[in-house]
C-alpha positions as CSV (number, residue, x, y, z in Angstrom):
1,M,67.8,-77.9,-37.7
2,S,67.2,-80.7,-34.6
3,T,65.9,-78.7,-32.0
4,R,63.7,-76.4,-35.1
5,M,62.3,-79.8,-36.0
6,H,61.3,-80.4,-32.6
7,M,60.1,-77.6,-31.8
8,K,58.0,-78.1,-34.6
9,L,57.0,-81.7,-33.4
10,V,55.7,-80.1,-29.8
11,Q,53.6,-77.6,-31.9
12,C,51.7,-80.2,-33.8
13,L,51.1,-82.1,-30.7
14,F,50.1,-79.2,-28.8
15,L,47.5,-78.4,-31.1
16,V,46.3,-81.8,-30.9
17,G,45.8,-81.7,-27.4
18,V,43.9,-78.5,-27.7
19,T,41.6,-80.6,-30.1
20,A,41.4,-83.1,-27.5
21,L,40.3,-80.8,-25.1
22,T,38.2,-79.3,-27.4
23,A,36.5,-82.5,-28.1
24,I,36.2,-83.4,-24.5
25,A,34.4,-80.2,-24.1
26,Q,31.8,-80.9,-26.3
27,E,31.4,-84.2,-25.1
28,S,30.4,-83.4,-21.8
29,S,28.0,-80.9,-23.1
30,A,25.6,-83.1,-24.4
31,P,23.9,-86.2,-23.0
32,E,25.0,-89.6,-23.6
33,L,22.5,-91.8,-25.5
34,T,23.0,-95.8,-25.1
35,L,21.2,-97.8,-27.9
36,D,19.4,-99.3,-25.0
37,E,18.2,-95.7,-24.0
38,A,17.3,-95.2,-27.8
39,I,15.2,-98.5,-28.4
40,Q,13.1,-97.9,-24.6
41,K,12.5,-94.4,-25.9
42,A,11.2,-95.0,-29.4
43,V,9.2,-98.2,-28.2
44,A,7.4,-95.5,-25.5
45,A,7.2,-92.8,-28.1
46,N,7.4,-93.3,-31.7
47,S,4.3,-92.5,-33.5
48,A,4.3,-95.6,-36.0
49,L,4.3,-97.7,-32.5
50,K,1.4,-95.3,-31.1
51,T,-0.7,-96.1,-34.1
52,A,-0.5,-99.7,-34.7
53,G,-1.3,-100.3,-30.6
54,L,-4.6,-97.9,-31.4
55,E,-5.4,-100.6,-33.9
56,T,-5.0,-103.2,-32.0
57,V,-7.8,-100.9,-29.1
58,R,-9.6,-100.4,-32.1
59,A,-10.1,-104.5,-33.1
60,T,-10.7,-105.3,-29.5
61,D,-13.6,-102.4,-29.2
62,D,-15.4,-103.7,-32.2
63,L,-14.7,-107.6,-31.2
64,A,-16.5,-106.2,-27.7
65,A,-19.4,-104.7,-29.3
66,N,-20.1,-107.8,-31.6
67,K,-20.4,-110.0,-28.7
68,T,-23.3,-108.4,-27.8
69,A,-25.1,-109.7,-30.5
70,R,-25.3,-112.3,-28.5
71,F,-27.9,-111.0,-26.2
72,A,-31.3,-110.4,-26.8
73,K,-32.5,-107.1,-29.1
74,T,-34.5,-104.7,-27.7
75,Q,-36.4,-102.2,-29.7
76,V,-39.3,-99.5,-28.8
77,T,-40.8,-97.5,-31.8
78,A,-43.2,-95.0,-30.6
79,L,-45.3,-92.4,-32.9
80,G,-47.2,-89.2,-31.9
81,G,-48.6,-87.4,-34.5
82,Q,-52.0,-85.8,-35.9
83,L,-54.2,-88.3,-38.0
84,L,-54.9,-86.7,-41.7
85,T,-58.0,-89.3,-42.1
86,K,-60.8,-90.8,-40.0
87,P,-60.4,-94.1,-39.2
88,S,-63.2,-96.4,-38.6
89,V,-64.2,-99.7,-37.5
90,T,-67.5,-101.0,-38.1
91,F,-69.2,-103.9,-36.4
92,P,-71.4,-106.0,-38.2
93,A,-74.7,-107.1,-37.1
94,G,-74.4,-110.0,-34.3
95,S,-70.3,-109.8,-34.1
96,L,-70.5,-109.2,-30.7
97,G,-72.8,-112.2,-30.1
98,L,-76.6,-113.0,-30.4
99,Y,-79.0,-113.8,-27.4
100,N,-82.6,-115.3,-27.5
101,S,-83.5,-112.5,-24.9
102,I,-82.5,-109.4,-26.5
103,G,-81.2,-110.5,-30.1
104,P,-78.3,-109.8,-31.9
105,I,-75.6,-107.3,-30.7
106,P,-75.3,-104.9,-32.1
107,S,-78.9,-105.2,-33.9
108,T,-77.5,-103.3,-37.0
109,D,-73.9,-102.8,-38.4
110,K,-72.3,-99.9,-35.9
111,T,-69.6,-97.9,-37.5
112,I,-67.6,-96.2,-35.4
113,S,-65.1,-93.1,-36.6
114,I,-61.9,-91.5,-34.9
115,A,-62.3,-88.1,-35.7
116,R,-59.3,-86.0,-36.5
117,K,-57.0,-85.4,-33.8
118,P,-53.5,-86.3,-31.6
119,V,-52.9,-89.5,-31.1
120,G,-50.1,-92.2,-30.2
121,T,-49.0,-95.2,-30.5
122,V,-45.6,-97.6,-29.2
123,F,-44.6,-101.0,-30.0
124,A,-41.8,-102.4,-28.2
125,T,-39.9,-105.7,-28.7
126,V,-37.5,-107.8,-27.2
127,A,-36.2,-110.8,-29.0
128,Q,-33.5,-113.5,-27.8
129,P,-31.6,-115.0,-30.5
130,L,-31.4,-118.8,-30.9
131,S,-30.7,-120.2,-34.1
132,S,-28.2,-117.3,-34.9
133,L,-26.3,-118.0,-32.0
134,Y,-23.8,-120.4,-34.0
135,R,-23.6,-118.1,-37.2
136,I,-23.1,-115.5,-34.4
137,N,-20.3,-117.5,-32.8
138,L,-18.8,-118.3,-35.6
139,Q,-18.7,-114.3,-36.4
140,L,-16.9,-113.4,-33.1
141,K,-14.2,-116.4,-33.5
142,A,-13.2,-114.9,-36.8
143,L,-13.0,-111.2,-35.4
144,G,-11.0,-112.6,-32.4
145,L,-8.2,-113.9,-34.5
146,G,-8.8,-110.6,-36.5
147,V,-7.6,-109.2,-33.1
148,E,-4.9,-111.5,-32.7
149,A,-3.5,-110.7,-35.9
150,T,-4.0,-106.9,-35.4
151,R,-1.8,-108.0,-32.1
152,Q,1.2,-109.7,-34.8
153,E,0.9,-106.5,-37.1
154,Q,1.4,-104.5,-33.8
155,E,4.7,-106.9,-32.6
156,K,5.7,-106.3,-36.2
157,T,5.7,-102.8,-36.2
158,R,7.5,-102.8,-33.0
159,L,10.3,-104.8,-34.5
160,E,10.8,-102.4,-37.5
161,V,10.7,-99.7,-35.2
162,I,13.6,-101.3,-32.8
163,D,15.1,-102.2,-36.6
164,Q,15.0,-98.4,-37.7
165,V,16.7,-97.2,-34.4
166,R,19.5,-99.7,-34.3
167,R,20.2,-99.0,-38.2
168,V,20.0,-95.2,-37.4
169,Y,22.0,-95.4,-34.2
170,Y,25.0,-96.9,-35.8
171,T,24.8,-94.2,-38.6
172,V,25.3,-91.5,-35.9
173,V,28.2,-93.7,-34.5
174,Q,29.4,-94.0,-37.8
175,A,28.9,-89.8,-38.5
176,Q,30.5,-89.4,-35.1
177,S,33.5,-91.5,-35.3
178,A,34.2,-90.0,-38.6
179,V,33.4,-86.2,-37.6
180,D,35.8,-86.7,-34.5
181,S,38.5,-88.7,-36.8
182,L,39.0,-85.6,-39.7
183,E,38.8,-83.1,-37.0
184,A,41.0,-84.8,-34.9
185,S,43.7,-84.8,-38.5
186,L,43.0,-81.2,-39.2
187,P,45.8,-79.9,-37.2
188,F,48.3,-82.2,-39.0
189,Y,46.7,-80.9,-42.2
190,R,47.1,-77.5,-41.1
191,E,51.0,-77.4,-39.1
192,S,51.6,-79.4,-42.7
193,K,50.5,-76.4,-44.2
194,R,52.2,-73.9,-42.3
195,L,55.3,-76.2,-42.3
196,A,54.8,-76.1,-46.4
197,S,54.6,-72.3,-46.4
198,E,57.8,-71.5,-44.1
199,N,59.6,-74.0,-46.5
200,F,58.3,-72.1,-49.5
201,K,59.8,-68.9,-48.2
202,H,62.9,-70.4,-47.4
203,E,62.9,-72.3,-51.0
204,T,63.3,-75.6,-49.4
205,V,59.9,-77.0,-51.3
206,L,58.2,-76.2,-54.6
207,E,55.2,-74.2,-55.0
208,S,53.4,-77.2,-55.9
209,D,54.3,-78.8,-52.4
210,L,53.0,-75.8,-51.2
211,L,49.4,-75.7,-53.4
212,G,49.2,-79.6,-52.4
213,A,49.2,-78.7,-48.4
214,D,46.8,-76.1,-49.0
215,A,44.6,-78.3,-51.1
216,Q,44.9,-81.3,-48.2
217,L,43.9,-79.0,-45.7
218,M,40.7,-77.8,-48.1
219,N,39.4,-81.3,-48.7
220,T,39.7,-81.9,-45.1
221,E,37.9,-79.2,-44.0
222,N,35.3,-79.8,-46.7
223,A,34.9,-83.6,-45.3
224,V,34.3,-81.9,-41.6
225,H,31.4,-80.2,-42.7
226,D,29.7,-83.2,-44.7
227,A,30.3,-85.5,-42.1
228,E,28.8,-82.7,-39.6
229,D,25.8,-82.3,-42.0
230,Q,25.3,-86.4,-42.3
231,L,25.6,-86.4,-38.5
232,A,23.2,-83.9,-38.1
233,T,20.8,-85.4,-40.4
234,A,20.9,-88.9,-38.5
235,S,20.7,-87.7,-35.4
236,E,17.3,-85.9,-36.3
237,R,16.0,-88.9,-37.4
238,L,16.7,-90.9,-34.6
239,N,15.6,-88.3,-32.3
240,D,12.0,-88.6,-34.8
241,L,12.1,-92.2,-34.1
242,M,12.2,-91.8,-30.7
243,G,9.4,-89.4,-30.9
244,R,11.1,-86.5,-29.6
245,D,12.4,-83.0,-30.3
246,V,14.6,-83.3,-33.5
247,H,16.8,-80.5,-32.3
248,A,17.5,-82.4,-28.9
249,Q,21.5,-82.5,-28.7
250,F,23.6,-85.8,-27.7
251,R,26.2,-88.1,-28.8
252,V,25.9,-91.7,-28.7
253,V,28.0,-94.5,-27.9
254,P,30.8,-95.7,-29.7
255,V,30.8,-99.9,-30.8
256,T,33.9,-101.6,-30.0
257,S,33.1,-105.6,-30.0
258,I,31.4,-107.6,-32.0
259,D,29.1,-110.9,-30.9
260,D,30.3,-114.2,-31.0
261,E,30.1,-116.8,-34.1
262,L,26.4,-117.1,-35.1
263,D,24.3,-120.1,-35.8
264,P,24.0,-121.9,-38.9
265,A,21.3,-120.5,-41.3
266,E,19.7,-123.5,-41.0
267,Q,18.8,-122.6,-37.1
268,L,18.0,-119.2,-37.6
269,E,15.3,-120.1,-40.1
270,A,13.6,-122.1,-38.1
271,R,13.7,-119.7,-35.0
272,A,12.2,-117.0,-37.7
273,L,9.2,-118.5,-39.0
274,Q,8.7,-119.2,-35.5
275,N,8.8,-115.9,-34.0
276,R,8.1,-113.7,-37.0
277,P,4.7,-111.5,-36.4
278,D,4.0,-111.6,-40.4
279,V,3.8,-115.5,-40.2
280,K,1.7,-115.4,-37.2
281,K,-0.5,-113.2,-38.5
282,A,-0.5,-115.0,-42.3
283,K,-1.7,-118.2,-40.8
284,L,-3.9,-116.0,-38.3
285,Q,-5.8,-115.3,-41.5
286,V,-6.6,-119.0,-42.6
287,Q,-8.1,-119.4,-39.2
288,Q,-10.3,-116.6,-39.7
289,A,-11.4,-116.8,-43.6
290,H,-12.1,-120.5,-42.4
291,F,-14.6,-119.1,-39.8
292,D,-15.7,-116.4,-42.3
293,A,-17.0,-118.7,-44.9
294,R,-18.4,-121.1,-42.3
295,A,-20.5,-118.1,-41.3
296,K,-22.0,-117.2,-44.4
297,K,-22.4,-120.5,-45.1
298,A,-24.5,-121.0,-41.3
299,E,-27.0,-118.2,-43.5
300,Y,-29.2,-120.9,-44.9
301,I,-30.2,-121.5,-41.2
302,P,-33.5,-119.8,-40.4
303,D,-33.5,-116.9,-38.0
304,V,-35.3,-118.0,-34.7
305,S,-35.7,-115.8,-32.0
306,L,-37.7,-116.0,-28.6
307,A,-39.8,-113.0,-29.0
308,F,-42.0,-110.7,-26.5
309,T,-44.1,-108.0,-28.6
310,Y,-46.1,-105.7,-26.7
311,A,-48.4,-102.6,-28.5
312,T,-50.4,-100.0,-26.9
313,T,-52.0,-96.9,-28.6
314,A,-53.4,-93.9,-27.4
315,N,-56.5,-91.3,-27.4
316,F,-58.0,-93.3,-30.5
317,A,-61.2,-93.5,-28.7
318,N,-61.5,-96.9,-27.2
319,A,-61.7,-97.8,-31.0
320,L,-59.0,-100.3,-30.8
321,P,-57.4,-102.2,-28.2
322,S,-55.1,-99.9,-26.0
323,N,-53.0,-103.0,-25.0
324,I,-51.6,-105.9,-26.9
325,A,-49.0,-108.0,-25.3
326,A,-47.5,-111.5,-27.0
327,V,-44.9,-114.1,-26.3
328,G,-43.2,-116.6,-28.8
329,L,-41.0,-117.8,-31.4
330,Q,-40.4,-115.6,-33.9
331,L,-39.1,-116.8,-37.3
332,N,-36.8,-114.7,-40.1
333,W,-36.5,-116.7,-43.3
334,E,-35.4,-116.0,-46.8
335,P,-36.3,-119.0,-48.9
336,W,-35.0,-117.9,-52.3
337,D,-32.1,-115.6,-52.5
338,W,-31.2,-116.9,-56.2
339,G,-28.2,-118.2,-55.4
340,R,-26.7,-114.9,-53.5
341,R,-25.9,-116.6,-50.7
342,K,-24.2,-119.5,-52.7
343,Q,-21.7,-117.1,-54.4
344,E,-21.2,-115.8,-51.3
345,I,-19.7,-118.6,-50.0
346,A,-17.7,-119.7,-53.1
347,E,-16.5,-116.2,-52.4
348,K,-15.5,-116.5,-49.2
349,R,-13.9,-119.7,-50.1
350,V,-11.6,-118.5,-52.4
351,K,-10.7,-115.8,-50.3
352,E,-9.4,-118.7,-47.4
353,E,-7.1,-120.2,-50.4
354,Q,-5.7,-117.2,-50.6
355,T,-4.4,-116.8,-47.3
356,K,-3.5,-120.4,-47.6
357,V,-1.1,-119.3,-50.5
358,A,-0.2,-116.5,-48.8
359,V,1.3,-118.4,-45.7
360,T,3.7,-120.2,-47.7
361,E,4.7,-117.4,-50.1
362,T,5.4,-115.2,-46.6
363,E,7.8,-118.3,-45.1
364,R,9.8,-118.5,-48.5
365,T,10.0,-114.3,-48.3
366,V,11.3,-115.1,-44.2
367,V,13.6,-117.6,-45.4
368,L,15.2,-115.8,-48.3
369,E,15.3,-112.6,-45.9
370,V,17.2,-114.9,-42.8
371,R,19.5,-116.5,-45.4
372,N,20.4,-112.4,-47.1
373,A,20.7,-111.2,-43.7
374,W,22.8,-113.7,-42.5
375,R,25.5,-113.7,-45.5
376,Q,25.8,-109.8,-45.6
377,L,26.5,-109.9,-41.6
378,E,29.4,-112.8,-42.8
379,N,30.5,-110.3,-45.1
380,T,30.5,-107.1,-42.7
381,R,32.4,-109.0,-40.6
382,R,34.8,-110.3,-42.8
383,Q,35.4,-106.3,-43.9
384,L,35.7,-105.5,-39.7
385,V,38.4,-108.3,-39.5
386,L,40.6,-106.3,-42.5
387,T,39.9,-102.7,-41.7
388,E,41.1,-104.1,-37.7
389,A,44.5,-105.5,-39.5
390,T,44.8,-102.1,-41.1
391,E,44.0,-99.9,-37.7
392,R,47.0,-101.9,-36.1
393,A,49.2,-101.5,-39.1
394,S,48.9,-98.0,-39.2
395,R,49.0,-97.7,-35.5
396,Q,52.3,-99.7,-35.8
397,R,53.4,-97.2,-38.3
398,V,53.0,-94.3,-36.0
399,K,54.6,-95.9,-33.3
400,E,58.0,-96.8,-35.4
401,V,58.0,-93.2,-37.2
402,Q,57.8,-91.5,-33.8
403,E,60.8,-93.5,-32.7
404,Q,62.3,-92.2,-36.0
405,V,61.7,-88.4,-35.5
406,K,63.3,-88.9,-32.2
407,R,66.3,-90.1,-33.7
408,E,65.4,-87.6,-36.4
409,A,66.0,-90.4,-39.2
410,V,62.8,-88.7,-41.0
411,L,61.3,-85.3,-41.3
412,T,58.6,-84.2,-38.8
413,K,56.0,-84.2,-41.8
414,V,56.9,-88.2,-42.4
415,L,54.8,-88.6,-38.8
416,F,52.0,-86.2,-39.9
417,S,51.2,-88.3,-42.7
418,A,51.3,-91.7,-40.4
419,Q,49.4,-90.1,-37.8
420,S,46.5,-88.6,-40.8
421,D,46.7,-92.4,-42.2
422,L,45.8,-93.9,-38.8
423,A,43.1,-91.4,-37.8
424,S,41.6,-92.6,-41.3
425,A,42.0,-96.0,-40.2
426,D,40.5,-96.0,-37.1
427,S,37.2,-93.7,-38.9
428,R,37.4,-97.0,-41.8
429,K,37.4,-99.3,-38.6
430,Q,34.7,-97.4,-36.6
431,Q,32.5,-97.8,-40.0
432,A,33.0,-101.0,-40.4
433,L,32.0,-101.8,-37.1
434,A,28.7,-100.0,-37.3
435,A,28.5,-101.6,-40.6
436,F,28.3,-104.8,-39.0
437,W,25.9,-104.0,-36.2
438,Q,23.7,-102.6,-38.7
439,A,23.9,-105.9,-40.6
440,R,23.2,-107.6,-37.2
441,A,20.5,-105.7,-36.7
442,D,18.8,-107.0,-39.7
443,L,19.3,-110.4,-38.8
444,K,17.6,-109.7,-35.5
445,K,14.4,-108.3,-37.6
446,A,14.6,-111.3,-40.3
447,I,14.5,-114.0,-37.3
448,G,11.6,-111.9,-35.1
449,E,14.3,-111.1,-32.0
450,Q,14.5,-108.1,-30.4
C-alpha cells in the first residue's frame, strides 16, 4: 500500500511538471508586455487620443486664421458684361464753363449716349481696421483661451486612456493568473478522478465519491474555458486601446507588490484641484466667456478704417471717368439696432455666470472622486492583506500535508486537495492584487497624475 501511494504521488507530480513545462512553452511563444510599454503604445496610437490631438490642431488653426482680421482687408470686384440699356450722360449748357469770347460750353444741352456693347468695371478697396482692433483683440484672447481649454481636454483624454490601459492591463493580469492557476490544478482533479475510478473498482469508495470527483473535474475544465474567454476579451480590449491589431498575442507581467502608504485624503484633494485638466478647463472657460462678453459690448464702437478705393471702367466711350482713386477714413456704424446688441451682451453675461457655477461644480466633483477612490484603494489594500494571509496559510498547509504523506499519515488525495486550495489562494491573491492596482489607477486618474 505504501509503494502504491508513492507511485500515485510520483505520477501526479509528473503531470504537474508536464503542465508547468507546457505553460512555460506557451509563455515563451508570446511576447511579454509590461504596463509601461502598454501605456507608451496607447499614448502613441490610441484613436481617441489622436482625435483629441487633431481637435487641438483645429482650434490652433482657427486662432491663426482669426489673427489675420487685424490686418488690412483687400477686396477686388470686377464685372464684365453686355449692356442691356443705352446709358446716357447729359451736360447742361454752360456746365463746362462760360467764356466771354465763345460763350457757354456747351452752348446747348448735350447728351452723350453709350451703345449696347460689352463693357467692364473694376472696384478695388484696401481698408485697415482702426477702432475695431480693440474688439478683434478681445476676440483673439477668447479664442486663445479656447485653444488652451482644448489642450486641457486633450490632456484629460490622455489621462483617461492611461487609466483605461491600466485597468484593462490589470484585468488581463487577473484573467491570466486565473487561467494559469486553473490549468495548474487540472492534473490534481484528473488524478483524483483516476484514483476514484480505481478505488471504486476495488470497492474502497462509494459511487458518490466517483461522481463527485468527475463533477469537480468538469467544473474546473469549464472554469478554465471561462477564464480563457475572459482573458481573450481583456487582451483584445487592451490591443484596441493600444491602437494595434486585436489579434496580437502577448503575455502580461504579473504584479507582485504594492506601493507605500497613501498620503492623507486632504493632500490628494489639493493636488487634484491643482492638476486636474477638467478643473483647469473650467477656469479657462470663465475667462473665455468674460472676453466674449467684452468683445460683444465693443460692437457699440463704430468701425473706423483707413481705406483706399480705386475704380476703373472700360469701353464706356469716355462718357464716364475711367479712373477714380481716393484715400481716407471709412465709417461703418449701426446706430439703431432695436436692442439687439443689449440682449446679446446680456446673453454673454449669463454664459459667464454659468461657467463660474461650472467651476464650483467641477471642483466638488473632483473632491468626491478623490475621496471615493482613496477609500476604494484602502479597501482593496485590506482585502489584499487578507488574501496574502490566506495564501500563506494554504502554503503552510501544503508543506505540512507533504510531510504527512511522506510518513503515510494521510492519503494522497488530501495532498491534492491542499495543493488545489493553494492554487485557489494564489489566484485570489492575484485577483486582490490586480484589484488594488486598478483602484490605484483610479486614484491616479482622480488626482490628475499619470
